N, C-alpha and C positions, 0 to 999 in steps of 0.2 A: 566286811563292808558294813558301815554303820549308816543309819538313816535317822536324821534328827528332825524333830518337829519344831518348826520355827515359832509357831504361835497357836495356842489353844484358847478359844474364847467361849464363854457361856452366856446365853441369854435366858433369863428367868430360871437359871439353874446354876448352882455353885460348882465350880470345877475343883473338886477335892483332889488330894494326892492320890487316892485310890482310883478315881476316874482318870486322872492324868496317866497313872501307871498302866491302867487297862488299855488306854489309847496307844501308848508307846509300845506295849507288847504286841498289840494287833498290827501296828504299822512297821514293826521291826523286819518283817518278812519282805517288805518292799525294797529293802536295801540291796538285795541281790539283783533286782531288776534295774535299779537306778545307778548303783555303784557309788564310788567315792567322788562324785562331782562336786566342786565347790559352789556351783551356781544353782543349787537346789533350794527352793523355799517351799515349805509346807504349812498352810494355814488351815486350821480345823475350827469349825464352829459347832457347838452343841446347844440345842435349844429345847426348852420345854414349852410347847405351844399352849397358849391360853385362848380364851374366847368362848365360842359356842360349841366347842368340842366336848363330848361326854368322856370323862375319864382322862387319863394322862396320855398325851401324844408327844413323842420325842422326835426331833429332827436332828440329823447329823449331816454336815456338809464339809467337804475337803476340796481345797485348791492346791495342786502341786505344780510348781513351775520348774521345769528342767530346761535350762538353756532358753530357747525362745518358745518352747511348747508348754501349753497349759493342759493339765489333766484335771477334770472336775467330776465329782460324784456327790450325790445327795440321796439320803434314805429317810423315810418317816415310818415309824412303827409305834407300838404301845410300850416298848421297853427300850431304854437307852442302849443296852448292850446289843440288842438285835439291830438297832439303827447303825451302830458303829460297825458291826460285822458286815451288814449289807453294803454300807458305804465303802469299806475297805475292799470287799470282793468286787464291787463295781469299778473302782479306780484301778485295781490290779488287772482286771479284764481289759480295761482301756489301754493301760501301759503295755500289756502283752500284745494286744492287737497292733499297736503302733510299731513295736519292735519287730513283729513278724512281717509287717508291711515293708519295713526298711530292708530286712533280710531278703525278701522276695525281689525287691527292686535291684539289690546287689547281684543276686543270682541271675536275674533276667539280663542285666547289663553284661555279666560275664558270658552268658550264653550267646548274646549278640556279637560280642567280640570274637568268640570262638567260630561262629558262623562266618563272620567277615574274613577271618584268617583262612578258613577252609575254602572259601570262594576265591580268594586270591591265589591259592595253590593250583587250582584246576586250569 
C-alpha cells in the first residue's frame, strides 16, 4: 500500500529534497490505514513563523481528504522535524479513531440483528 503526498508547500522556508524525503518517509506509515484508495489527497504546509517570536518557530499542517472525510492536524515547535513528527502522530491518531468508530458501529449493528433474530425464535 502506497500513500502519496499530493502537495507540499513552504511558507518562509524552502522545501528542499531532503525535507521532502523526510516528510514522505514519515507519512509512508499512513498507507496501511488509508489503503490504495484513488480518492485520497494529502496537502502539507510547512512554515517558519516570523514576527515577534524569539528564535525559530516552525509550524507543520496537514489536510488529508479520503472520500468525503477530512483529517487535519497541525503542530508548532522549535524544530521542523519535531513539528512534522507531532503532526503525523496527531493525524494518525485521528484516522485510527475514525476507523475504530466505524468498526464499533458495524459490531453494534451485527449485535442488534442477532438480538432481533433471537427474539423472533422465542
